[in-house]
Structure formats: C-alpha cells, structure tokens
C-alpha positions in Angstrom: -24.8 27.4 -1.5 -21.9 26.9 0.9 -20.4 23.5 0.6 -19.6 21.3 3.6 -16.1 19.8 3.5 -14.8 17.3 6.0 -11.0 17.1 6.4 -9.5 14.5 8.7 -6.0 14.9 10.0 -6.5 18.7 9.6 -4.4 19.9 12.6 -1.1 20.0 10.6 0.5 19.2 7.3 -1.5 18.4 4.2 -4.8 18.4 6.0 -4.3 21.8 7.5 -3.1 23.3 4.2 -6.1 21.9 2.4 -8.5 23.1 5.1 -7.2 26.6 4.8 -7.7 26.5 1.0 -11.2 25.1 1.3 -12.0 28.0 3.7 -10.5 30.5 1.3 -12.9 29.2 -1.3 -15.9 29.9 1.0 -16.5 26.3 2.0 -17.6 25.4 5.5 -14.8 23.2 6.9 -15.3 20.4 9.4 -11.8 19.6 10.6 -10.6 16.7 12.8 -7.5 16.0 14.8 -6.2 14.0 17.7 -4.5 16.6 19.9 -6.9 19.2 21.3 -4.4 22.1 21.4 -3.0 21.5 17.9 -6.6 21.2 16.6 -7.5 24.5 18.3 -4.5 26.2 16.8 -5.3 24.9 13.4 -8.9 26.0 13.7 -7.6 29.6 14.3 -5.7 29.4 11.0 -8.7 28.1 9.1 -10.9 30.8 10.6 -8.5 33.5 9.5 -8.3 31.9 6.0 -12.1 32.0 5.8 -12.3 35.7 6.8 -13.7 34.8 10.2 -16.0 32.0 9.3 -16.0 29.5 12.1 -14.8 26.0 11.2 -16.2 23.0 13.0 -13.3 21.4 14.9 -14.0 17.9 16.2 -11.4 15.9 18.2 -11.1 12.3 17.0 -8.4 9.7 17.5 -8.5 7.2 14.7 -6.8 4.6 16.9 -10.2 4.4 18.6 -13.1 3.4 16.3 -15.7 4.7 18.7 -14.2 8.1 18.2 -14.8 7.7 14.5 -18.4 6.7 15.2 -18.9 9.7 17.4 -17.4 11.9 14.6 -19.7 10.4 12.0 -22.8 10.8 14.3 -21.9 14.5 14.8 -21.6 15.1 11.1 -24.8 13.3 10.3 -26.7 15.1 13.1 -25.4 18.5 12.0 -25.2 18.5 8.2 -27.8 17.3 5.7 -25.1 16.9 3.0 -21.3 16.4 2.9 -19.9 17.6 -0.4 -16.3 16.5 0.2 -14.8 14.0 2.5 -11.0 14.2 2.6 -9.7 11.0 4.2 -6.3 12.5 5.0 -5.6 11.4 8.6 -2.8 8.9 9.0 0.6 8.0 10.4 3.5 5.7 10.4 4.0 4.0 13.8 7.6 2.9 14.3 6.8 -0.3 16.2 4.0 -2.8 16.5 1.0 -1.6 18.4 -2.5 -3.1 18.9 -5.4 -0.7 19.2 -8.2 -0.9 21.7 -10.2 -2.4 18.8 -7.8 -5.2 18.4 -6.2 -4.2 15.1 -2.6 -3.3 14.2 -2.4 0.5 14.6 -1.1 1.4 11.1 -3.9 -0.4 9.1 -6.5 0.9 11.5 -5.4 4.5 11.6 -4.7 4.7 7.9 -7.4 2.5 6.4 -10.1 1.0 8.7 -11.0 4.3 10.4 -11.4 6.0 7.0 -13.4 3.1 5.7 -15.7 3.3 8.7 -16.1 7.0 8.5 -16.9 7.0 4.8 -19.4 4.2 5.2 -21.2 5.9 8.0 -21.4 9.1 5.9 -22.3 7.4 2.7 -25.8 8.8 2.5 -24.6 12.3 3.2 -22.1 12.0 0.4 -24.5 11.4 -2.5 -23.3 13.4 -5.5 -20.2 14.4 -3.5 -16.6 13.4 -3.6 -14.2 11.3 -1.5 -10.5 11.9 -1.7 -8.1 9.5 0.0 -4.5 10.6 0.8 -2.4 7.6 -0.3 1.3 7.3 -1.2 3.7 5.9 -3.7 4.9 3.9 -0.7 2.1 1.5 -1.5 4.6 -0.1 -3.9 6.6 -1.5 -1.0 3.6 -2.5 1.0 2.3 -5.9 2.1 -1.5 -5.6 1.8 -3.3 -8.7 3.2 -7.1 -8.0 3.1 -7.6 -11.0 5.5 -5.2 -9.8 8.2 -5.7 -6.5 10.1 -3.9 -7.8 13.2 -0.5 -9.1 12.1 2.0 -9.7 14.9 5.1 -8.0 16.6 7.3 -10.6 15.0 6.2 -9.9 11.5 5.9 -6.1 11.8 8.0 -4.0 9.5 7.3 -0.3 9.6 7.5 0.5 5.9 5.7 -2.7 4.8 2.9 -1.9 7.2 2.7 1.7 6.1 2.9 0.8 2.4 0.2 -1.9 2.9 -2.1 0.7 4.5 -1.5 3.1 1.6 -2.3 0.3 -0.9 -5.5 -0.1 1.0 -6.4 3.6 0.5 -6.0 3.1 -3.2 -7.9 -0.1 -3.4 -10.7 1.3 -1.3 -11.1 4.4 -3.5 -11.2 2.2 -6.6 -13.8 -0.2 -5.1 -15.9 2.7 -3.8 -16.1 4.0 -7.4 -17.4 0.6 -8.6 -19.9 0.2 -5.8 -21.1 3.8 -5.4 -21.6 5.4 -8.8 -23.2 8.5 -7.3 -20.0 9.4 -5.4 -16.7 10.3 -7.1 -13.9 8.5 -5.2 -10.2 9.0 -5.9 -6.8 8.6 -4.2 -3.6 10.4 -4.6 0.1 10.6 -3.9 0.8 13.9 -2.2 4.6 13.7 -2.6 7.1 13.3 0.2 5.7 16.2 2.2 7.5 18.4 4.7 5.7 17.8 8.0 6.0 16.5 11.5 5.5 13.0 10.2 6.6 9.9 12.1 7.5 9.2 15.7 11.3 9.2 16.1 13.3 12.4 16.5 15.5 11.5 13.5 12.5 10.7 11.3 10.8 14.0 12.2 14.0 16.0 11.5 14.1 14.5 8.0 10.5 15.3 7.2 10.9 18.8 8.5 14.2 19.9 6.9 15.2 17.7 3.9 15.6 20.2 1.1 13.8 18.3 -1.7 10.5 17.7 0.1 7.1 18.8 -1.2 5.5 21.7 0.8 2.2 21.0 2.6 0.7 23.8 0.6 1.5 22.2 -2.7 0.1 18.8 -1.6 -3.0 20.5 -0.1 -3.6 22.3 -3.3 -3.6 19.0 -5.1 -6.1 17.6 -2.7 -8.4 20.6 -3.2 -8.1 20.3 -7.0 -9.1 16.6 -6.8 -12.1 17.6 -4.6 -13.3 20.3 -6.9 -12.1 20.0 -10.5 -14.2 18.9 -13.4 -13.1 15.8 -15.3 -11.5 13.9 -12.4 -11.5 10.2 -13.2 -13.6 8.3 -10.8 -11.7 5.5 -9.0 -8.3 6.6 -10.2 -5.0 7.0 -8.3 -3.4 10.3 -9.0 0.2 11.3 -9.0 0.2 15.0 -9.7 -2.7 16.0 -11.9 -2.8 12.8 -13.9 -4.0 9.2 -13.1 -1.3 6.7 -12.6 -1.3 2.9 -12.5 -1.2 1.5 -9.0 1.4 -1.1 -8.4 1.0 -4.6 -6.9 -2.1 -5.5 -5.0 -3.3 -1.9 -4.9 -4.5 -2.2 -8.5 -6.1 -5.6 -8.3 -9.9 -5.4 -8.4 -10.2 -8.9 -6.7 -8.1 -7.7 -3.8 -10.1 -4.5 -3.6 -13.4 -6.4 -3.5 -12.0 -8.7 -0.8 -10.7 -5.8 1.2 -14.1 -4.2 1.1 -15.8 -7.3 2.5 -13.2 -7.9 5.3 -13.1 -4.2 6.2 -16.9 -4.1 6.4 -16.9 -7.1 8.8 -13.9 -5.7 10.9 -15.6 -2.3 11.6 -19.1 -3.8 11.9 -20.7 -1.6 9.2 
C-alpha cells in the first residue's frame, strides 16, 4: 500500500529534497510551506519526481499555531494513517520577535509548532515514525523548558536557535519513552547549503560556502531514518549512527519537563 508521508518545511532545502525522494519511492507526500508560490514551485518538483503523482501541498506558517491546527485537521480528515511525519520546518530569526501566540518566534517555529502538530496527529501515527530535524547547534543552546517567551534584552540568535534544536532532540527522546508504538528520532543534517537565515550575508554563506552539505545528502539521511530497519527509537543521529546529545538536550528530566510545559503552552 502507498504510504502517507508528511514533510513540513518542504518548499526548499532539506525538506524539498526529502519530499522528492519520498515521491520517487512511491509514497504519497503531504508537503507544507509558508510561502504559497515557493510551495507551488516545490510541488511541481515533487510531482515530477513521483512520475506525475500529485502531492498534497498545504500552506502553513508555523509562527501561527492556528495554522498548525488547520494543517493537522486537514491531515486527520483526509488520511486514516500517517506513516511518517518529518518535523523539518524551522528557521533562525536574527532578532527577537514575539508571535501572535505570545511566544518567542524561534522556539515556537522550531519546537512548539512541531510538538503541537505531532500531538494532534498522534493517533494517525500509530506504528509510524517521527523524524525531527535538529542540529549540532544544540550544544550552544540555552534550553529553558519553563520559558518560551524570553525577552528582547536576553535574546541571542544562536543561543535561541541552539535551544530550539535541543528541544527537538529532547522531544524525540521523550516521545519514544511515552509513545512505544511510534518510532521517534532526531538528527543533525549537517551544515546544509540553503536559503537559511534572514540577513543577506547569512544567506550568501549558506548558499555558497564550499564545505556545506547538499540538501540532497541531508534529505537522503532524513529518508533513511524514516524508512530503514534497526533505527534506534529515541536516538539523536549524526550521520547513520546515534550520537550522545550534549547539555540539557540529553537530560531525561529536562525532556519530561519540556513535554509538560509544551503541552500546556499549545493547549494539547
């Protein structure tokens, strides 16, 4: 039977590369993105990769939790089962921003939105797999499971981003403990060539630096984690092997607290 695969942040980069690979495998791809035109262009590529099979392209801005709820409702109403959820959407805002939901935008876009979507799709994901795109940047992060708001005075771009990536790792590990019927992992995709970031200089680096990982290589790792036998439930992967998360990302007590405060924050 054709599998249903949901890929968030699929309009470019790692998400688009993974969506194309899933389509080549014969999977039905549900792809999300924030910008309608970029999402439509990406859907054209995924359609071609799948020999004309039509992907389901759903616009959703993860800076708005009601968009996440609408996305989840669409998936639940349309598909009786979700075989893979790739929580790949994310970003690195260069300055402090508070979302319409009242949270700092980095932690909402990179963690809370994925936590909400996964929770809302939990029943559809039975015997399926969840893959969170994290980062080795978690090592420099400042993860506080009791503070999703922060303040402009305390905001530091890389600390906020690293904290959100630590949350991705902790979430995957805690999901594995709480949901034994779902395989849940996180991974470091490498420093990926993409249109990452907001400033012109930042984007130039992520597009042209010679040592960067290609989106295709990172996307292939995501697909491997979503499909391979023997993947270690709850693990953080660097390449094809589990690695030990650093700092709070690997602390089960922090992960359990993060789960409780995230549940309350998104009203699950």
